[in-house]
C-alpha positions as semicolon CSV with decimal commas, in nm:
position;residue;x (nm);y (nm);z (nm)
1;M;1,502;0,491;-0,420
2;A;1,311;0,569;-0,735
3;I;0,983;0,627;-0,915
4;L;0,801;0,333;-1,069
5;A;0,881;0,288;-1,436
6;N;0,516;0,312;-1,542
7;S;0,441;0,617;-1,324
8;K;0,162;0,846;-1,440
9;F;0,269;1,134;-1,214
10;T;0,401;1,352;-1,496
11;K;0,061;1,328;-1,663
12;Y;-0,143;1,416;-1,353
13;K;0,086;1,645;-1,151
14;K;-0,033;1,977;-1,296
15;L;-0,395;1,868;-1,280
16;I;-0,370;1,776;-0,912
17;S;-0,177;2,095;-0,830
18;S;-0,454;2,305;-0,985
19;L;-0,722;2,166;-0,752
20;S;-0,876;2,348;-0,459
21;P;-0,736;2,222;-0,124
22;S;-1,093;2,131;-0,023
23;L;-1,071;1,828;-0,258
24;E;-1,435;1,742;-0,307
25;T;-1,500;1,370;-0,361
26;S;-1,688;1,443;-0,684
27;T;-1,376;1,613;-0,820
28;L;-1,143;1,326;-0,736
29;K;-1,379;1,055;-0,858
30;S;-1,432;1,216;-1,195
31;E;-1,355;1,125;-1,553
32;K;-1,031;1,325;-1,560
33;F;-0,874;1,102;-1,293
34;L;-1,028;0,773;-1,410
35;V;-0,755;0,534;-1,526
36;D;-0,953;0,212;-1,577
37;K;-1,293;0,053;-1,524
38;D;-1,505;-0,257;-1,569
39;E;-1,867;-0,155;-1,607
40;K;-1,998;-0,511;-1,581
41;K;-1,816;-0,563;-1,250
42;N;-1,907;-0,213;-1,124
43;L;-1,539;-0,133;-1,074
44;E;-1,360;0,197;-1,123
45;I;-0,991;0,275;-1,071
46;Y;-0,875;0,633;-1,021
47;Y;-0,530;0,785;-1,019
48;A;-0,342;0,859;-0,697
49;P;0,033;0,931;-0,678
50;F;0,147;0,621;-0,488
51;E;0,439;0,561;-0,721
52;Y;0,750;0,600;-0,509
53;I;0,957;0,287;-0,457
54;N;1,222;0,236;-0,192
55;E;1,439;-0,033;-0,346
56;R;1,650;-0,072;-0,029
57;A;1,355;-0,134;0,203
58;K;1,397;-0,397;0,473
59;V;1,021;-0,428;0,520
60;I;0,732;-0,404;0,274
61;I;0,379;-0,352;0,407
62;V;0,109;-0,448;0,157
63;G;-0,257;-0,349;0,158
64;I;-0,539;-0,414;-0,091
65;T;-0,577;-0,068;-0,245
66;P;-0,567;0,292;-0,126
67;G;-0,909;0,412;-0,011
68;L;-1,073;0,747;-0,069
69;H;-0,920;0,891;0,250
70;Q;-0,568;0,798;0,141
71;M;-0,642;0,930;-0,207
72;K;-0,735;1,271;-0,063
73;Q;-0,427;1,271;0,159
74;S;-0,203;1,199;-0,140
75;Y;-0,353;1,483;-0,343
76;S;-0,323;1,719;-0,045
77;T;0,046;1,637;-0,017
78;V;0,110;1,715;-0,384
79;I;-0,077;2,046;-0,350
80;R;0,120;2,134;-0,034
81;F;0,455;2,094;-0,209
82;K;0,361;2,228;-0,554
83;D;0,546;2,558;-0,514
84;T;0,862;2,415;-0,360
85;E;1,186;2,315;-0,528
86;M;1,131;1,947;-0,450
87;D;1,163;1,715;-0,746
88;D;0,904;1,452;-0,835
89;E;1,079;1,173;-0,646
90;E;1,089;1,380;-0,327
91;I;0,722;1,474;-0,359
92;L;0,620;1,113;-0,416
93;H;0,824;1,009;-0,114
94;E;0,633;1,263;0,096
95;V;0,307;1,124;-0,043
96;K;0,402;0,776;0,079
97;K;0,499;0,900;0,427
98;N;0,191;1,118;0,471
99;S;-0,075;0,903;0,307
100;S;0,004;0,531;0,327
101;F;-0,244;0,359;0,560
102;E;-0,312;0,703;0,707
103;G;-0,583;0,725;0,974
104;P;-0,702;0,456;1,221
105;M;-0,548;0,186;1,001
106;R;-0,198;0,321;1,065
107;K;-0,254;0,345;1,440
108;N;-0,370;-0,018;1,453
109;L;-0,085;-0,128;1,227
110;I;0,181;0,036;1,444
111;A;0,036;-0,113;1,763
112;M;0,045;-0,465;1,616
113;L;0,393;-0,433;1,466
114;D;0,526;-0,301;1,797
115;E;0,366;-0,595;1,977
116;L;0,555;-0,824;1,740
117;E;0,871;-0,630;1,841
118;L;0,960;-0,553;1,480
119;H;1,102;-0,216;1,589
120;H;1,373;-0,386;1,798
121;Y;1,513;-0,562;1,491
122;L;1,512;-0,235;1,298
123;G;1,682;-0,037;1,576
124;L;1,378;0,184;1,636
125;N;1,185;0,296;1,943
126;S;0,858;0,220;1,763
127;T;0,746;0,120;1,415
128;S;0,570;0,458;1,403
129;E;0,911;0,587;1,289
130;L;0,866;0,393;0,963
131;F;0,622;0,667;0,862
132;S;0,861;0,951;0,949
133;T;1,234;0,943;1,032
134;A;1,284;0,576;0,938
135;S;1,091;0,575;0,612
136;H;1,410;0,459;0,437
137;L;1,352;0,116;0,591
138;V;1,005;0,052;0,452
139;Q;0,812;0,028;0,129
140;T;0,438;0,070;0,172
141;T;0,224;-0,043;-0,117
142;S;-0,095;-0,216;-0,230
143;V;-0,163;-0,510;-0,458
144;I;-0,372;-0,266;-0,665
145;K;-0,161;0,049;-0,694
146;Y;-0,442;0,299;-0,746
147;P;-0,770;0,350;-0,555
148;V;-1,036;0,098;-0,656
149;F;-1,407;0,154;-0,599
150;Y;-1,680;-0,107;-0,623
151;K;-2,026;0,039;-0,675
152;G;-1,878;0,373;-0,572
153;K;-1,736;0,251;-0,240
154;N;-1,386;0,149;-0,131
155;Y;-1,307;-0,197;-0,268
156;N;-1,238;-0,452;0,008
157;G;-1,068;-0,726;-0,193
158;S;-1,352;-0,975;-0,163
159;T;-1,636;-0,865;-0,391
160;P;-1,569;-0,917;-0,673
161;N;-1,300;-1,180;-0,615
162;I;-0,965;-1,010;-0,660
163;L;-0,797;-1,303;-0,838
164;R;-1,094;-1,387;-1,059
165;T;-1,140;-1,038;-1,198
166;D;-0,934;-0,967;-1,510
167;L;-0,910;-0,593;-1,451
168;L;-0,770;-0,635;-1,099
169;K;-0,547;-0,928;-1,185
170;K;-0,387;-0,720;-1,460
171;Y;-0,269;-0,464;-1,204
172;I;-0,151;-0,735;-0,965
173;V;0,070;-0,906;-1,223
174;N;0,180;-0,610;-1,436
175;T;0,230;-0,347;-1,168
176;F;0,250;-0,490;-0,816
177;A;0,466;-0,793;-0,900
178;E;0,694;-0,580;-1,115
179;E;0,733;-0,336;-0,824
180;I;0,836;-0,575;-0,551
181;I;1,074;-0,790;-0,754
182;R;1,297;-0,481;-0,756
183;L;1,337;-0,507;-0,378
184;E;1,617;-0,705;-0,213
185;N;1,428;-0,987;-0,040
186;P;1,245;-0,774;0,219
187;L;1,022;-0,900;0,498
188;I;0,674;-0,884;0,340
189;I;0,378;-0,807;0,565
190;P;0,044;-0,869;0,387
191;L;-0,248;-0,698;0,558
192;G;-0,533;-0,947;0,571
193;V;-0,638;-1,269;0,404
194;N;-0,705;-1,122;0,060
195;V;-0,356;-0,976;0,030
196;S;-0,215;-1,307;0,155
197;K;-0,408;-1,491;-0,116
198;V;-0,258;-1,262;-0,380
199;L;0,097;-1,323;-0,253
200;S;0,035;-1,699;-0,242
201;Y;-0,088;-1,686;-0,601
202;L;0,215;-1,487;-0,718
203;T;0,467;-1,715;-0,546
204;T;0,293;-2,036;-0,653
205;N;0,285;-1,918;-1,014
206;D;0,650;-1,803;-1,011
207;Y;0,584;-1,433;-1,043
208;L;0,768;-1,386;-0,712
209;N;1,039;-1,582;-0,536
210;F;1,020;-1,449;-0,180
211;D;1,001;-1,677;0,122
212;S;0,990;-1,410;0,393
213;I;0,616;-1,345;0,396
214;L;0,448;-1,281;0,732
215;Y;0,127;-1,475;0,674
216;G;-0,136;-1,442;0,947
217;F;-0,124;-1,065;0,991
218;P;-0,478;-0,919;0,992
219;H;-0,614;-0,629;0,794
220;T;-0,589;-0,333;1,029
221;S;-0,906;-0,155;0,928
222;G;-1,133;-0,058;1,216
223;G;-1,408;-0,235;1,026
224;N;-1,232;-0,569;1,066
225;G;-1,388;-0,696;1,385
226;H;-1,185;-1,018;1,375
227;R;-0,845;-0,850;1,368
228;H;-0,768;-0,891;1,741
229;K;-0,858;-1,260;1,739
230;Q;-0,662;-1,329;1,421
231;F;-0,361;-1,141;1,553
232;A;-0,366;-1,327;1,885
233;E;-0,392;-1,665;1,711
234;N;-0,092;-1,598;1,486
235;K;0,119;-1,373;1,710
236;E;0,382;-1,622;1,829
237;E;0,429;-1,775;1,485
238;M;0,476;-1,429;1,334
239;K;0,727;-1,332;1,605
240;Q;0,930;-1,641;1,522
241;K;0,916;-1,561;1,151
242;I;1,045;-1,209;1,215
243;K;1,322;-1,341;1,440
244;Y;1,427;-1,595;1,178
245;Y;1,426;-1,334;0,900
246;F;1,653;-1,089;1,081
247;E;1,887;-1,349;1,232
248;K;1,939;-1,571;0,927
């Protein structure tokens, strides 16, 4: 378990800790937390402390990018532990547990993973434990590490095209790919078609050499009205892929 090599947490820790717990959106999406942007594409990327890496993870769950809600949760976690004796790695681990896919997304994600019976292979009662007592088994991440906003709103991976936008592709290749090659051939669960496209691109172009990718898993956002249909269509194939991964 470790902190990503290019972590910016040391730079932003004091700044986050000094914030009011109310965490107004205008404060978070301000110049002091802006890490990158493309004005022509109407894209802005802000800092959030999603920089913990569990190198021994059996499963990696991959989203597009943290949204504003997850960003607020991550800042709240840092503020909550600012006066404790926890070191940076411990704080960042808590951020991952408390903030990754937090909200309705996590509820939907757990329900689908349990239906695929992933918890049985991990020796758990439910995959909900991956976000608490069994967090040592999972790495949660995004193809864009930090929160991305398009025209001020959460970026969805489609507009602009994630693989045809230089700013976004830079983070995919230089940060995301570098992160997951440190893991020991985990089962990779990409949430939705856009994440799947990114993983296909990285494997086809030899950035990654993983064959245990659970293609067909839907994005678990409540706004994805097709998620139930997509899940049903791919359920049996995904169950077989999980079985093969854990029994090989």
